[in-house]
C-alpha angles and dihedrals in degrees: 000000000000092000110151085344101129135053087236089062095048092047089050090052088048096050088045087053093050090047090050092050090049089060094033121131131200114232118192119208111223090230138346090264119131090245097048095044089045092048092050093048092051091054093049125105130208109294093017124136116227107200118203117199131227117281142089125270133174115222125203099176139049118261111221121214122190102158130087096245142137109249103197130183127194092259142282112322090006100077104037124179115195111215110232093136106147114245120224097264091048092052091051093053091048091049089052094048094049096043113017092183122141089249095055093042087055089049091051091052088054094045122250097293133124095322095067090036091059094048087053094234117168128191130226112324093013092292113164133207111280137203103263095313095297118166089209126027106189119188113189138185131207095260096053137085125205138188132183115192144155103029138127116207113195137184117263136188091292106096099172107106118251120221088240136337103218107035113194112182137163130046123308137143098204118056130145133176113180145158099019133131121222104200115198097307121185098235145114091237129004093212121023124186112192122170123028115322139153118192145095144274108203143160092016130137123216121193105187117203117228094241124033092016123122144173120333093220128008118192124199121173089189097153099035106149089014089281126124133249096016095295096128091053092056092048090061136064121273094246092209112191093025135108089252095107141069104255122214109196142158095005130136118225119192117186104200091194137056104250102101096212089062103109096010129142107256136187145172138151095065092314120178123193144157120216110195140154096005133132117231118191115195095342142089142202111270120161137175132261135192091293147070098074094306101113093075122152092313092060091228110200123222131244108313108202136353141186123195119178145142093015127138120225121191126183131184094188135031114290137146122259092238142267139265106203096181147353132035118313128197106203118175147139096014122146120218119190125181132018108346119158098222132297138314107307123223102220134185105192094184089069085080099018133084122196115204087204120031128018098355117213123320093239102129095275109071111112090219093066132067104250137186106262100174137062090250092058097255130131123242119186111247099012121119120250111276117243105218097183145347133194146135130273114238098177126095131302122279091017124166097216141027132270119188136183122261121358108287098152141074111231112271093359090133100047108139095016126110135239129210132194106236100180106115090197097055122094085230094058108150093011110143143180141178118254117242097181143338142206125205089285110012139068126211118204123226100204131071116246110254131214091246113104136269093044123211092256136120134217123204107285099021114140123225145195132208122216136149134241116203103183127010120216110262095359121159109288097026124101141154118037145154114317113247111228123200130207106277099025111260094031127101092229104115095162091112099035133085090264143146103056146118103293094207098240119195124228115268104172127217112238132201130184143154095007113147136203113195087333096310123112111266117206130180108297092236120126118228107226136130095262093059116109090201117072125204109236094028111045096020141012129212122207090004125117115224108261112250095000119141119174121243121264113294125238094037111256090240088072095063090058095049134065120319111275 
């Protein structure tokens, strides 16, 4: 749990880096081909620099890197890698075509994972299974440093989308990716950090294709604190203004389509990132929370902490400024020009979503949330959620709302409560939504209906129950809480533990100040009404700098140890 925590450890890593540099060698790959680059990397030692010359090469397999090295191309549009790396489904089809045996057929049905790998199967031309179609798969340790610089990565003939193009995993305090051009790659994320990393992505250009293009950078701190699923990250302070983030700075992101999330900076699994001094064209910042079916049997947590400042956003068509779907956000001094539909929105998807596995719906009954347990709307530890009303919907089918017989209610007595479909035979069983308003016999819902099933709708004859959620796990403006511990520790099995339960998360408000849209002040895009779970002045603040906050050193210190700018 003390990873990178002390000045002594940081100093030790610095001294180790100096020692490595003193003994470092420079190794030149003969060409940018997969074979020559792989060979040069294999011959490198810790701290070495591998130089890749100018030229264009098409790669059909993933290059694995397990050493703390600098991997340096000749520069943008000089060292060019064409991405024809086979994706998982393509490898499976190739495997089946070359060896149509029952064993391979079984492996194809499972996907080209560990089964084929253990049998030593290779596809056409000796191609081996790869990790989601990555160009580079970089596995790092705490005592290493790594840098990737001076490459252009360009789409090839493979049009299936890879999970990610540059896959950085493991645990490392010193990672830098810089001066690279990501040219319309088919991928879910161009650069993917997964594990426990600190570092910086700087001076890169991302051209995101309209279809098949994904995030510019995606950050997961899955194993923070040597815990799974981002649990460790959510059990620690946010550390705003420190080095304990992945920094994304001085990049240009061009979304060549119209979907605003293309090219965004994304996160989940306890991810922590800082976005600063970038230019975003026709895209926004939109990252995941503990929602949208992502909890699953591993109970994956959402993005933990984010800072967004001193960026320029330009739009030639109407898009949103982005979303914070969980955790604290520091959003300041950004400039938006063009047609943006308001400021960053603080969103809680689970208010109208139910997850069959994971955190369930935030309808006032999920054990992961803080729910009202008493008739007066308060919470008492150990008490069951209180049911305020039940009934039967008599309105039309597929209805977003409730209609009941007679007139049992006072107008707006249920504003801010939640309603759940309790009819086990209904296709909308467990569907839920938050109540915006009510008349004497109708309920109007506050949240939009999502694509995740079951939807928060009602058929004629569906029964319902009204509860009240007070705080949703990992909602915007909440942070450090109790550490989830599996059985055994380090696993995601919670069947014999005291979980699930509310993790007692403290308030870590979201702050917005000095953001401008076409010269006018831009606040969080949340409406202030009685149905809103988030309260201005408690969960978030507009036009208010965060007390005591000071941004981390800019430019990032890793730039000082790299090439000349």
